[in-house]
N, C-alpha and C positions, 0 to 999 in steps of 0.2 A: 504493499500500499504506500502511496507516494506521501511525502510531508513536504512542509513549506521550505525545508532546508536542503531538499534533495533535488536540485536542478528546476526550481520553480521561480517564476516571476511575480513578484507582489503587484497586483493592479489596483486594489484601493481597499479603503477600509470603511465600513458602514456598520453604524450602531455597534461599535466596539467589535466588529468581527474583520478579521483581515481575509482577504480573497486572493488566491494565488492561482497562476496558470503553469502547469507544466510545460517545459519546453517541448516534449513530444507531441502536444497538442497541435502546433503547428505542421508538423511532418504529416500527422493523420488528416488534419483539415485539408492540405494540399491533395492528398492522395484521394480524399473522398469527394472533394469539388472536382477533381479531375476525372473521377470515374463517372459522376453523374453530368459532366459536361454534354450538352446536348439536349439535356430536357428543358432548358429555356432557350431564348434566343440569344442570350448573352451571358457569359460566366458570371457576370454581377449578380446574376440572380441566385445562381449557385451559391455565391459567397453568402448572400443574404440568407438563404436556407440554412447554412450552416452556422451562421451567427444566431439564427433563432433557435436551432438545437442548443447552442451555448446557452442562450439567455434562458431557455426553459430549465436545463439542468442547474443553472445557478440559484434561480428562483426557487426550484424545488428543495436545494439544500438550504438556502435561507430558512425554509419552512421548517425544516429538522432544528436548525441553530436556534432560531427565535422562540420555538416551542420548548426547547431544552431549558432556556433561560426563563421561560414563564413559570417552568415548574420549580425554579430554584437551582439548576444545574449550571455548568460551565460549558460554555460554547464560544470560541473566539478564532477560530479558524476553518476556511473552507478551500479545498484544494480542488481544481477543475484538471481533468487529464484525459486522454483518448477514451478511455472506457468508462467515463461518467465523471461524478462528481463525489468528493467525500467531505462530509462536515463532521469536524473532530468535536463531538458531542459528548458530554459526562453528565447524564442525568442523575439525580438522587437515585440510590439503589432500592427503588421501589416500583412494583410493578406498572402502577397508574401513571406515574411520571415517566419511565421508559414507554410505556405505549404511546403517551401522547407525543412524545419526542420523535418515536419514529413515525407514528400514523400521520403527522403534520405534513411530512414531505409529499406523499401520494395524495393528501387532501388539496395540496396547491394545484395538482394536475387536475383533480375532480372539478376545482373552481373555474379552472381555465377552459374545460371542456365546453359548456354551453356559450361562452363568450366566443371561442374559435368557431363552433358550429354556426352560431348567428353570423359571424363574419363570412363564412363560406356561403350561407343562404342568401345574405344581402347581395354579395358578389354576383351570385347566379342570377338573382332577380333584376339586377342592375345591367345584365348583359356582359359582365366581365370577361366570360369565355370567348366571346367575339371581339370585343372593343379593346380588353386589355388581358389577353391571355396569359402572359408572365405572371401578372399579379395574382390573377385568380389561381394559377398553378401554385404559387408560392403560399397563398392563404391556405389551400387544400393540403399542401404539404406540411405546413406547421400544424395543421389540425391533426394529421394523421402521425405525426411525430410525438406529439402531446399524448395521444391516444396509446401510441405503441410503448412510449414510456410508462404511462401508466399501467398497462397491462403487464409489462415485464416485470416492473418494481413491485407489484402485489402478487406474484407468482409465490406460493407458500414454501420457498425455498431458501433456507439460510445460507449467507448472510444478506440476501435482498430484503427490501423493507417488508415485504410479505411474510417472510420467514421469522424476521425480528418480531413482527406485530403476533403472529402465533407464538412465538416464545414468551412475549409479555402477557398475552392471554392465560396461557398454561400456567405462568409464573403465580397466578391468584390460586390456582389449584395445587399445583406440583412443587412450588417453592422455587428458590433461585437456581439452584444447582440442576435439579432434575428437569426443569423447563429448558432450559439450555441444552441439555443433553438429548433430550427428545428432538428439539428442534434442529440441532446439528445432524443427529443421525437421519431423519427426515430430508435434510439438507444435502447430504451426501448420497442418498438415493435419488433425488432430483438432478444434481450434477451429473452423475452417471449418464441420465437420459439427455442432459445437455451435450456432454461429449460425443454420446453416440448421433446425436442429429448433427453435430458440428463435422464428424467424420463423414456421415452420410451426404452432406450438402457440400463437403469440402469447403467449409466457411472457414477461414483464417480468424477473422474478427470474433466470430462466435466460440471458436476453440479459444482464444485468449481469454474471453469472458470468462468461458468454463474454468479454466485454469486458474483465473484470478478467485472465482469463486470457490474452488477447492481448496486454495490455501487459505482462504480467509474461514472457510468451514472447518478445515482441520484445525486451525488455531482455535476457533471456538469450541469444538470438542475437547481439545487439551486444556481449556480453560474451564469448562464444565467438569471435567475429572478433577482438577485442583479444588474446584469450589466444592465437590462432594467430599473430598478427603478434609477440607478444612471444616466442613459442616460437622464432621464427627469428633473433631477435638473436644476435649474437656473444657469445660467454661467455668468462669470464676462467679462465685455467688456473692451477693450484696452489690452488683453494679448491673446497670442496664443502659443501653443507649437509649437517651431521649428521644431519638429520631425513629429507630427502626424497633427498639425495645428488645435487640439481642443483648445476650450477656457476653462480655469478652471472652477470648478463649484466654487459658492459662498457657503461659510461655513468654519468651522473650522475641515478641513480633513487633515491637517499635524501637525505633532508632533515634538516638540523640542527634539533634540537629547541630550540636556544637562539635562533639568528639567523634561521632559515629558509631558509638557504642550501642549493640542491641540489648535491650532490657524489658522487662516486663513492668510497665508503667503503673500498673494497679498494684502490684506487690510493693514498689518503692514510693507510692503516693506521689507520682508524675515526677519524681526527682532521678536523675541520671545517676547510677551508682558510680560512675568512673569521675566525672567531671563536676558533680553536684549541681547541674543546671536544672532549674526548675520550670516545669512547662504549664502554662495556665491553661491550654487546651489539649485535650487527647483525642486523639481520631479515631472513630469507629472503623474496625477493618471490615465489617459486613457492610456498611453502607456508605462510609466515606465521610460522614458528618464528624464535626468536632464539638465538643462540649468540655465544660470543666468538670473536675472530679466531683465537686458537690453537685453538679447535675446529674452525673452517671449515678451517684448514691441515691439523690432523690427520686430519680425515675426508678429505681430498683423498687423502692419502698412503694411509690405509687402503684407500680405495675404489679407488685405482689399483693396489694390492698384491693386491686380491682376484682 
């Protein structure tokens, strides 16, 4: 997966979110524009068509990022590259927050559907196919680009949005680790189908997408296994995260920000045993939220009395 520091160009910053464009996008853009040459009377229209794809993908990723921020998560970077876009989102580790952060992307495409369909209908009623065929073809192409992206993204194959939405829904029932395990296993089955389709059609780009999905899905499966092992760790009594209500694990899973010493912050009252640094906030390993030690203890009492 690309990052902003791996051959990407910073385009702009909007609402605190930096948008980067990977250098390989230009190569693929030139190839795709050349491939579709002849669809219009001028290559300028081909360029506009590809820029429309670029814009739809970018707006889709902003849907993810802004939704993530809405539920209290972090999202400050979007990278656009030949196989689509990546919004680097870190929602609170709750199924509802994750579900909204993921679903907001395809919802952008859903909102665009009636707008683009209306544009096509207006163009047809105004006689654009005869008077302005290039413009009409462009509008129709943008409509089908958006439709294609929507259908592709909502396929229930992890790591596509549909697969992650499925995982978020299963999270309510199966929990964090098992939901990811089920979603990634189903994703691997779907990706095998993608690979077979790419081979049958001899489609290089479909094969590249399938390979990227396979790598991401395999990473998700390994993460699910790690979460399953983590969930079986012994937990410390007398403390509970105010956000997710999980008791912290027993062990040296926290690291001192000054000397780097790993330690069990709940055993030492948030004091590093090596350098004696005192930490006002302790991060929950389960959900990522940070709270004071008093809040951890108070939450345990509240939770136990419910």
